[in-house]
N, C-alpha and C positions, 0 to 999 in steps of 0.2 A: 530608700529609706532604711533606718536601722532596725535589726530585729527587735529590740525592745519598743520601739515606736510602732512596728507592724503588729506585734503581739497585743499591744492595748487595743488596736482597731480589731484585730481577729478576735479578741475576748468578746467583743460587742456584736459581732455579725450574727446573722441567723445561721444555723448550722447546715442547711443544705446549701447556701450561696457559699459559706465558707469553705465546704467541702469541694465544690466545683473551682474554687480559686486555688486551694491548696493540691488538688489533683492535677493542676497544670503547672506547678513549681516545680523545678528540681530539687530532689531530696537535699543538696547542698545549701541550697537556699532555705528550704523550709525548716530545716532542722535547728538552726540558731532561734528562730522564730518560736519553735514548739518549746524550746528551753526556757523562754521568756515569758511562755502564756501561763495561765492558770492550770494547774495539773488536772483538774476535774474536767475542764473545757478540752483538754489534750485528749484526755480519755474518750470523752463522746466524740470528739472529731475523728479519733482513730477507729472507732466503732462505725461511725458514718462511712468514711472511706471503705473499709472493709466490706460493708454492705453494698456499696456502690460498685466495687470491683466484682463482688461475687454475681450481682446482676446482669453484668455485661455477659453477652453471648461469646462462647468461645470461638475463636478463628480457625 
């Protein structure tokens, strides 16, 4: 799937589900999708990812 097509879908997904999907993606694959997404949505997603990663127990 092309980044622009994925961005259209990602813009509509619920934030917790989207964060789980993006968390499993490689940064090289996620970056072009972020670039095609709605900026406000990327901002919210970035905050959610940071919250998720902060909640993980340290190894």
